[in-house]
C-alpha positions in Angstrom: 2.8 19.5 2.1 6.4 18.5 1.4 8.4 17.2 4.3 11.2 15.2 2.8 14.5 16.3 4.2 17.4 17.3 1.9 20.7 15.6 1.7 21.6 12.1 0.6 19.6 10.0 -1.9 15.9 10.5 -1.8 13.7 7.4 -1.7 12.1 6.5 -5.0 8.3 6.7 -5.3 5.7 5.8 -7.8 5.5 8.0 -10.9 2.3 9.5 -12.1 1.5 6.6 -14.5 1.9 4.0 -11.8 -0.3 6.1 -9.4 -3.0 6.5 -12.0 -2.9 2.8 -12.9 -3.3 1.8 -9.2 -6.3 4.2 -8.7 -8.0 2.8 -11.9 -7.6 -0.8 -10.7 -8.8 0.0 -7.2 -11.7 2.0 -8.5 -12.9 -1.0 -10.5 -13.0 -3.0 -7.3 -10.4 -5.6 -8.2 -8.8 -5.3 -4.8 -12.0 -4.7 -2.8 -11.5 -7.8 -0.6 -8.1 -6.6 0.4 -9.3 -3.1 1.0 -12.1 -4.4 3.1 -9.8 -6.7 5.1 -7.4 -3.8 5.9 -10.4 -1.7 7.0 -11.8 -4.5 9.2 -8.4 -5.1 10.8 -8.0 -1.4 11.7 -11.6 -1.2 13.0 -10.8 -3.8 15.7 -8.5 -1.2 17.3 -11.3 1.5 17.3 -8.8 4.2 16.4 -9.4 7.9 16.6 -6.2 8.9 14.7 -4.8 6.8 11.8 -1.7 7.1 9.7 -1.2 5.4 6.4 2.5 5.2 5.9 3.1 4.8 2.2 -0.5 5.9 1.5 -0.4 5.9 -2.3 -3.5 7.5 -3.8 -5.5 7.2 -0.5 -7.9 4.3 -1.1 -6.9 2.3 1.9 -6.9 5.2 4.3 -10.3 6.3 3.1 -11.7 2.8 3.7 -10.4 2.8 7.2 -11.7 6.2 8.2 -15.1 5.4 6.7 -15.2 2.2 8.7 -14.0 3.7 12.0 -14.9 7.4 11.9 -11.3 8.2 12.6 -9.2 11.1 11.5 -6.7 10.2 8.8 -3.2 11.2 7.9 -1.2 9.9 4.9 2.5 10.2 3.9 4.2 9.0 0.8 7.5 9.8 -1.0 5.6 10.1 -4.3 4.4 13.6 -5.1 1.9 12.4 -7.7 0.4 9.9 -5.2 0.0 12.5 -2.5 -1.5 15.0 -4.9 -4.1 12.5 -6.2 -5.0 11.5 -2.6 -5.4 15.0 -1.4 -7.7 15.9 -4.3 -10.1 13.0 -3.7 -9.9 13.0 0.1 -9.7 16.5 1.3 -11.0 15.4 4.7 -7.6 13.7 5.3 -4.2 15.4 5.8 -1.4 14.3 3.4 2.3 15.1 3.1 5.2 14.1 1.0 7.3 12.4 3.6 9.2 9.2 4.3 8.2 6.4 6.6 11.8 6.3 7.7 11.4 9.8 9.3 7.7 10.3 10.1 6.6 13.9 10.9 4.7 13.0 14.1 5.5 13.3 17.8 5.9 10.3 19.9 2.8 8.2 20.9 0.2 10.3 19.1 -1.4 7.7 16.8 -3.9 4.9 17.5 -3.2 2.9 14.3 -0.6 2.9 11.5 -1.3 1.2 8.2 1.5 -0.1 5.8 0.0 -1.6 2.6 2.7 -2.9 0.2 4.9 -0.1 1.4 8.3 0.4 3.0 8.3 -0.3 6.7 10.4 1.2 9.5 9.1 -0.6 12.5 11.1 1.5 15.0 9.4 4.6 13.6 6.0 3.0 13.7 6.5 2.0 17.3 7.6 5.6 18.1 4.5 7.3 16.8 2.0 4.7 18.1 0.5 5.2 21.5 0.9 2.2 23.9 -1.4 -0.5 22.8 -1.8 1.1 19.3 -2.3 -1.2 16.3 0.0 -1.7 13.3 -1.9 -3.1 10.3 0.3 -4.6 7.5 -0.7 -5.9 4.1 2.0 -8.1 2.5 2.1 -10.2 -0.7 1.6 -14.0 -0.2 3.5 -16.5 -2.3 1.0 -16.6 -5.2 0.3 -12.9 -5.4 0.0 -11.9 -9.0 1.4 -15.2 -10.3 -0.2 -14.6 -13.6 1.7 -11.3 -14.1 5.0 -13.0 -13.3 4.2 -15.8 -15.7 3.3 -13.3 -18.4 6.5 -11.4 -18.0 8.6 -14.5 -18.3 11.4 -15.9 -16.1 13.0 -12.6 -15.2 9.8 -11.4 -13.4 9.0 -14.9 -12.1 12.4 -15.0 -10.3 11.9 -11.6 -8.7 10.3 -12.2 -5.3 7.4 -9.9 -4.2 8.7 -6.9 -2.3 8.2 -7.3 1.5 9.9 -4.0 2.5 11.3 -4.6 6.0 13.4 -1.8 7.4 15.1 -2.3 10.8 14.4 -4.5 13.7 11.7 -4.5 16.3 8.8 -6.3 14.5 6.1 -6.7 17.1 4.4 -10.1 17.5 1.1 -10.5 15.5 -2.2 -10.2 17.2 -4.4 -11.2 14.2 -3.6 -12.6 10.8 -5.8 -13.1 7.8 -5.0 -14.4 4.3 -7.0 -12.9 1.5 -6.7 -14.9 -1.7 -9.0 -15.1 -4.8 -8.7 -15.5 -8.6 -8.7 -12.3 -10.6 -9.5 -12.1 -14.3 -8.8 -8.9 -16.2 -10.4 -8.2 -19.6 -9.1 -5.6 -21.9 -5.6 -4.4 -22.6 -6.1 -1.3 -20.6 -6.9 -3.3 -17.4 -3.9 -5.6 -18.0 -1.6 -2.6 -18.6 -2.9 -0.9 -15.4 -2.2 -4.0 -13.3 1.3 -4.5 -14.7 2.0 -0.8 -14.2 1.3 -1.0 -10.4 3.6 -4.0 -9.8 7.4 -4.1 -9.1 7.8 -6.0 -12.4 6.5 -3.2 -14.7 10.0 -2.7 -16.2 9.8 -6.2 -17.7 6.8 -5.1 -19.7 8.6 -2.4 -21.7 8.2 -3.0 -25.4 5.8 -5.9 -24.9 2.3 -6.2 -26.4 0.1 -7.1 -23.5 -2.9 -9.5 -23.9 -6.6 -8.6 -23.8 -7.2 -11.1 -21.0 -5.2 -12.1 -18.0 -5.9 -14.6 -15.2 -4.0 -14.2 -12.0 -4.3 -14.6 -8.2 -4.5 -12.0 -5.5 -2.8 -13.4 -2.4 -2.3 -11.0 0.5 -1.6 -11.4 4.2 -3.3 -8.8 6.4 -1.6 -8.8 9.8 -2.3 -6.7 12.9 0.5 -6.2 15.4 
């Protein structure tokens, strides 16, 4: 389903290569502790209806619905991401839509996820029921430090994207830092990790190594 409205500049989304790279890395379990932490944070709210705003290829929403038995919806501005998510997870409902203009009525959701994605807190508050949970995953200061070092000072100087849109950020109820070393072996794995980062443009024309040591550093916060 395509629900992006016309007029003005459309938001950019991941292309097919970036989506496939992210799915490959997640399928290999490299972000499993982060996926598990997001699912555990959402499970505390015991939701029946969950939205992943900026759902990508569906891995995080699938983990949450598996942990909670909830019904899942996902929106993303990337057509390739939504297509890939819908193929693997037909039990969910997906749409090409923006987090800035969610296609939901007021107060109909028990939980909203936003994992490394644009955030429109006023919209999240609108669609959440009173007492509903907002679960965010955000990069910590060391997140993918090995990738930034690999791609030299231009990438090192580019701060991780935090994606805050608008005011009205609710106070946190629960906060967990997930951090661990990550070693990738094989040029394909390294290429996939680089392709799913905001620094992928710095890799153009570069020969990537067969081995990369980096850090996963993520804050999982429930509001």
